[in-house]
Backbone as a printed PyTorch tensor [residue, N CA C, xyz], in Angstrom:
tensor([[[167.5050, 232.2410,  60.3190],
         [167.9520, 233.3910,  59.7560],
         [168.0130, 234.6870,  60.9170]],

        [[168.5340, 235.5890,  60.9240],
         [167.8240, 236.8870,  62.1170],
         [169.0710, 238.0740,  61.5410]],

        [[168.6950, 238.9050,  62.6900],
         [169.2390, 240.2530,  61.6470],
         [170.4610, 240.4280,  61.9160]],

        [[171.3580, 239.2380,  62.5130],
         [172.8460, 238.9060,  62.5220],
         [173.1400, 238.2550,  61.1440]],

        [[172.1940, 237.7090,  60.5110],
         [172.4620, 236.7010,  58.5690],
         [173.1420, 238.0370,  57.5600]],

        [[174.1380, 237.9380,  57.0230],
         [174.4790, 238.8860,  56.3050],
         [174.8010, 238.8750,  55.0210]],

        [[175.4120, 239.3950,  54.4160],
         [176.0050, 239.0630,  53.1980],
         [176.0950, 237.7040,  52.5490]],

        [[176.8830, 236.8620,  52.6370],
         [176.6580, 235.5580,  51.4090],
         [175.8590, 234.3520,  52.9150]],

        [[175.2530, 234.9000,  54.1350],
         [174.1720, 234.1170,  54.6650],
         [172.6820, 234.3410,  53.8650]],

        [[172.5470, 235.9770,  53.6420],
         [171.6200, 236.4520,  52.9510],
         [171.4860, 235.1860,  51.2560]],

        [[172.4860, 235.3690,  50.8440],
         [172.2900, 235.0190,  49.8250],
         [172.0010, 233.8530,  49.4690]],

        [[172.2890, 232.6190,  50.5630],
         [172.0530, 231.3690,  50.8200],
         [170.3500, 231.5510,  51.3210]],

        [[170.4530, 232.1140,  52.3810],
         [169.0520, 232.1090,  52.4410],
         [168.1100, 232.7850,  51.0960]],

        [[168.1530, 233.2400,  50.3590],
         [167.5190, 233.8610,  49.3970],
         [167.1870, 232.7420,  48.5520]],

        [[168.5450, 232.0050,  48.0270],
         [168.3950, 231.0190,  46.8800],
         [167.5620, 230.0430,  47.5830]],

        [[167.6920, 229.5840,  48.6570],
         [167.0180, 228.8990,  49.4390],
         [165.4110, 229.0870,  49.4450]],

        [[165.2500, 229.8290,  49.6480],
         [163.6250, 230.6780,  49.5220],
         [163.2910, 230.5450,  48.0180]],

        [[163.8210, 231.2890,  47.2790],
         [163.3380, 231.3430,  46.0920],
         [163.5790, 230.2140,  45.5410]],

        [[164.1370, 229.3930,  45.0330],
         [163.7740, 228.0770,  44.6210],
         [162.9460, 227.0550,  45.6170]],

        [[162.4470, 227.4090,  46.5910],
         [161.2630, 226.7530,  47.6040],
         [162.3870, 225.2760,  47.7090]],

        [[163.7570, 225.5430,  48.1530],
         [164.1780, 224.2320,  48.5590],
         [164.1340, 224.2450,  50.0610]],

        [[163.1700, 225.1030,  50.2880],
         [163.2420, 224.7790,  52.0310],
         [162.5620, 226.2910,  52.3930]],

        [[162.4670, 226.0810,  54.0140],
         [161.7270, 227.4280,  54.5990],
         [162.9790, 228.1150,  55.2550]],

        [[162.2890, 229.2070,  55.2960],
         [163.2100, 230.1440,  56.5180],
         [162.6810, 230.2160,  58.1620]],

        [[163.1060, 230.3110,  58.6750],
         [162.6070, 230.3330,  60.2440],
         [163.2340, 231.4500,  61.0630]],

        [[163.1150, 232.3680,  61.5740],
         [163.6870, 233.1640,  62.4130],
         [162.7060, 234.5850,  62.6410]],

        [[164.1340, 235.8130,  61.7850],
         [163.6710, 237.1970,  61.7530],
         [164.2120, 237.6390,  60.4410]],

        [[164.3530, 237.9800,  60.2020],
         [164.7790, 239.3160,  59.1070],
         [165.6690, 239.1120,  58.9690]],

        [[166.5690, 239.2780,  58.4190],
         [167.6630, 239.1860,  57.7360],
         [168.5610, 240.8230,  57.8700]],

        [[170.2450, 240.9270,  57.8340],
         [170.3780, 242.2910,  57.8280],
         [169.9610, 242.7870,  56.5290]],

        [[170.2780, 242.6150,  55.7170],
         [169.8910, 243.5410,  54.2030],
         [171.1720, 243.8450,  53.8030]],

        [[172.1600, 243.2120,  54.1780],
         [174.0950, 243.4460,  53.3270],
         [173.8050, 243.1350,  51.7330]],

        [[173.5530, 243.9390,  51.0100],
         [173.0160, 243.7630,  49.3380],
         [174.2220, 244.5170,  49.0760]],

        [[175.7050, 244.9480,  49.2360],
         [176.6060, 245.4270,  48.2480],
         [177.6400, 245.0260,  48.9540]],

        [[178.6880, 244.8220,  47.8690],
         [180.1440, 244.4680,  47.5350],
         [180.6020, 245.9690,  47.2640]],

        [[181.2660, 246.7790,  48.2340],
         [182.5890, 247.2810,  48.0400],
         [183.9700, 247.4680,  48.0690]],

        [[184.7010, 248.0950,  47.7140],
         [185.9670, 248.5330,  47.3270],
         [186.7650, 250.0990,  47.6740]],

        [[187.3010, 249.4620,  48.6720],
         [188.2660, 250.4680,  49.1610],
         [189.5120, 251.0900,  47.7530]],

        [[189.5510, 252.6530,  47.5010],
         [190.7310, 252.6700,  46.4640],
         [191.0870, 253.7790,  48.0020]],

        [[192.3920, 253.4520,  48.0900],
         [193.0330, 254.3420,  48.4580],
         [194.2020, 255.2950,  47.5250]],

        [[193.9170, 256.6840,  47.2500],
         [194.5700, 257.4040,  46.8770],
         [196.0550, 257.9610,  47.6110]],

        [[196.5590, 258.4580,  46.5890],
         [197.7900, 258.8810,  46.6510],
         [198.5610, 259.8850,  48.0860]],

        [[197.1050, 260.4800,  48.4010],
         [197.2070, 261.4600,  49.7360],
         [196.5600, 260.8200,  50.6850]],

        [[196.6200, 259.4270,  50.3920],
         [196.7740, 258.7180,  51.8010],
         [195.0910, 258.6040,  52.2480]],

        [[193.9750, 259.5690,  51.5230],
         [193.0570, 259.0480,  52.1490],
         [192.2710, 257.9670,  51.1040]],

        [[191.0690, 257.6480,  51.1660],
         [190.4840, 256.0660,  50.2870],
         [188.8080, 256.8400,  49.9510]],

        [[188.9010, 256.2140,  48.6770],
         [187.3590, 256.5220,  48.0820],
         [186.7010, 255.0850,  47.9940]],

        [[185.4590, 254.9560,  48.8670],
         [184.7680, 253.4810,  48.8100],
         [183.6360, 253.4720,  48.1100]],

        [[183.8960, 252.5330,  46.7950],
         [183.4700, 252.4260,  45.7680],
         [182.4220, 251.2710,  45.7780]],

        [[180.8210, 250.8060,  45.4680],
         [179.8230, 249.5700,  45.7310],
         [179.9380, 249.1520,  43.9050]],

        [[180.7690, 248.2190,  44.0130],
         [180.9730, 247.5080,  42.8820],
         [180.4030, 246.6180,  41.9220]],

        [[179.1910, 245.9390,  43.3020],
         [177.9610, 245.3970,  43.1850],
         [177.2290, 244.9270,  43.9370]],

        [[176.1700, 244.8990,  43.7390],
         [174.8690, 244.5800,  44.4480],
         [175.0550, 242.9460,  44.4040]],

        [[174.0500, 242.3660,  45.4510],
         [173.7150, 241.1160,  45.8010],
         [171.7920, 240.4090,  45.4120]],

        [[171.5860, 239.6790,  44.8370],
         [169.7560, 239.7410,  44.4470],
         [169.9100, 238.2260,  44.8600]],

        [[168.6680, 237.9150,  45.0410],
         [168.1470, 236.9890,  45.1880],
         [168.1600, 236.2350,  43.5010]],

        [[167.5040, 234.6940,  43.6150],
         [167.7830, 234.1110,  41.9900],
         [167.0050, 234.7250,  41.5360]],

        [[165.7260, 235.0980,  41.9490],
         [164.6600, 235.3540,  41.5450],
         [164.5440, 237.3920,  41.1160]],

        [[165.7220, 237.8150,  41.0980],
         [166.1640, 239.3900,  40.7210],
         [165.8040, 240.2230,  42.1540]],

        [[165.7670, 239.6140,  43.7540],
         [165.2080, 240.7980,  44.4500],
         [166.4970, 241.5050,  44.7320]],

        [[166.3430, 242.5080,  44.9590],
         [167.6450, 243.2500,  46.4110],
         [167.2460, 243.2690,  47.0720]],

        [[168.3040, 242.5880,  47.9800],
         [168.3580, 242.4930,  49.8990],
         [168.9410, 243.9320,  50.5240]],

        [[169.4510, 244.4530,  50.0240],
         [170.2260, 246.0160,  50.4020],
         [169.4330, 246.1330,  51.6430]],

        [[169.5010, 247.1390,  52.2600],
         [168.6090, 247.5600,  53.5970],
         [167.3210, 247.1460,  53.5090]],

        [[166.5440, 246.0290,  52.8570],
         [165.4520, 245.3920,  53.0910],
         [165.4070, 244.0720,  54.0610]],

        [[166.5970, 242.9260,  53.6930],
         [166.8530, 242.1180,  54.1650],
         [165.8800, 240.9540,  53.9030]],

        [[165.8720, 239.6660,  54.0280],
         [165.0260, 238.5620,  53.6180],
         [164.2770, 238.1170,  54.7310]],

        [[162.7860, 238.5410,  54.6510],
         [161.7570, 238.1350,  55.7420],
         [161.6940, 236.3940,  55.7830]],

        [[161.4990, 235.7010,  56.7830],
         [161.3910, 234.4500,  57.0380],
         [159.9200, 233.8010,  56.4400]],

        [[159.8640, 232.6460,  56.0820],
         [158.7360, 232.1280,  55.6660],
         [157.8350, 232.2490,  57.6280]],

        [[158.6360, 231.7850,  58.5930],
         [157.9660, 231.5910,  59.5650],
         [158.8880, 232.8110,  60.9110]],

        [[158.0960, 233.9660,  60.9790],
         [158.7240, 234.9590,  61.9670],
         [158.6820, 234.5150,  63.1590]],

        [[159.9310, 233.9160,  63.9030],
         [159.7300, 233.8210,  65.3790],
         [161.0410, 234.1480,  66.0480]],

        [[160.6620, 234.9880,  67.0550],
         [162.1500, 235.6420,  67.7980],
         [162.1340, 234.7480,  68.8670]],

        [[164.0890, 235.3280,  68.9900],
         [164.5420, 234.4050,  70.0620],
         [163.6010, 234.8190,  71.5430]],

        [[163.9510, 233.9800,  72.8350],
         [163.5020, 234.9220,  74.1130],
         [164.3820, 236.2370,  74.0260]],

        [[164.6480, 237.4090,  74.4990],
         [165.3570, 238.3410,  74.4690],
         [166.4070, 238.0010,  75.2760]],

        [[166.7290, 237.6620,  76.1490],
         [167.9110, 237.0290,  76.8970],
         [168.6000, 236.1190,  76.3440]],

        [[168.4170, 235.3350,  75.1490],
         [169.4750, 234.8400,  74.1620],
         [169.4480, 235.3850,  72.7250]],

        [[168.5640, 236.5170,  72.9230],
         [168.9340, 237.0580,  70.9250],
         [170.2670, 237.4060,  70.5240]],

        [[171.3930, 237.5230,  71.6050],
         [172.3250, 237.4870,  71.2010],
         [173.6260, 236.5900,  71.4570]],

        [[172.9310, 235.5560,  71.5230],
         [173.8720, 234.9460,  71.9760],
         [173.5180, 233.4630,  71.0040]],

        [[174.9300, 232.7540,  70.8730],
         [174.8440, 232.2050,  69.9500],
         [174.7610, 230.0890,  70.4620]],

        [[174.8270, 229.6190,  71.2800],
         [174.5070, 228.4760,  72.4040],
         [173.5070, 228.4790,  72.9680]],

        [[172.5110, 228.3670,  72.2690],
         [170.9660, 228.9650,  73.2270],
         [170.9200, 227.1750,  73.3100]],

        [[170.4800, 226.8960,  75.0040],
         [169.7930, 225.3080,  75.5640],
         [168.1380, 225.1690,  74.2960]],

        [[168.2610, 224.0350,  73.7630],
         [167.0440, 223.7220,  72.7530],
         [165.7120, 224.0100,  73.9210]],

        [[165.8640, 223.6780,  74.7210],
         [164.0850, 224.0380,  75.6280],
         [163.8320, 225.5690,  75.4980]],

        [[164.2730, 226.4120,  75.1850],
         [164.5460, 227.8000,  75.2410],
         [164.3840, 228.3150,  74.0570]],

        [[165.0570, 227.3300,  73.1730],
         [165.3030, 227.8780,  71.1760],
         [163.6790, 227.4370,  70.4820]],

        [[163.0680, 228.7760,  70.7930],
         [161.9260, 228.9050,  69.7610],
         [161.9160, 228.8400,  68.4160]],

        [[163.1040, 229.3450,  67.4730],
         [163.5310, 229.0680,  66.3330],
         [163.2580, 227.4360,  66.2960]],

        [[164.5150, 227.0140,  66.9900],
         [164.5480, 225.5560,  67.1040],
         [163.5250, 224.8660,  66.9240]],

        [[162.8610, 224.7080,  68.3100],
         [161.3520, 224.6110,  67.6960],
         [160.9630, 225.0840,  66.9260]],

        [[160.3270, 225.7440,  66.3650],
         [159.2920, 225.7650,  65.1680],
         [159.7180, 224.9310,  64.0050]],

        [[161.0600, 225.5260,  63.9130],
         [162.0480, 224.3780,  62.6420],
         [161.2370, 222.7910,  63.2050]],

        [[161.4910, 222.0200,  63.9000],
         [161.0240, 220.8080,  64.6930],
         [159.5300, 220.6530,  63.9490]],

        [[158.9240, 221.5490,  64.4650],
         [157.3510, 221.6540,  64.5720],
         [156.7430, 221.8370,  62.9120]],

        [[157.9020, 222.0700,  62.1020],
         [157.4360, 222.8610,  60.6380],
         [157.9440, 221.2240,  59.7030]],

        [[159.3010, 220.6310,  60.4320],
         [159.5210, 219.9400,  59.9390],
         [158.4890, 218.6440,  60.1370]],

        [[157.8780, 217.8510,  61.3840],
         [157.2290, 217.3530,  61.6320],
         [155.8060, 216.7390,  60.9260]],

        [[155.4040, 218.3840,  60.7500],
         [154.1940, 218.7350,  60.0710],
         [154.3770, 217.9880,  58.3250]],

        [[155.3900, 218.0380,  58.1830],
         [155.5770, 217.7970,  56.7130],
         [155.9680, 216.2620,  56.4420]],

        [[156.5010, 215.3630,  57.8200],
         [156.4780, 214.4850,  57.7620],
         [158.4280, 213.9030,  57.3730]],

        [[158.7680, 215.3510,  57.9200],
         [160.3970, 214.7450,  57.1500],
         [161.6100, 213.9530,  58.0440]]])
């Protein structure tokens, strides 16, 4: 997970963490915990209204806070905004392999 993980990705991450089904590696998620709806008014203006809030299975609100991973691991700065990161420099992938190896998975 990272600061670009938001909305549904955060709900999944929170469910994995809260239920103990896995551990999260990366950096704190974005913190998008609201669902909003735009209502168009007759004069063409709009009103944006929060209609729902996201919570993890344990009832924790993620809005404005995000989800803190179990293992805080930054990517090298030059790869922080990329999606195709070579395995030999992907510090988060390397940590995941290390964690799995320690658990004999």
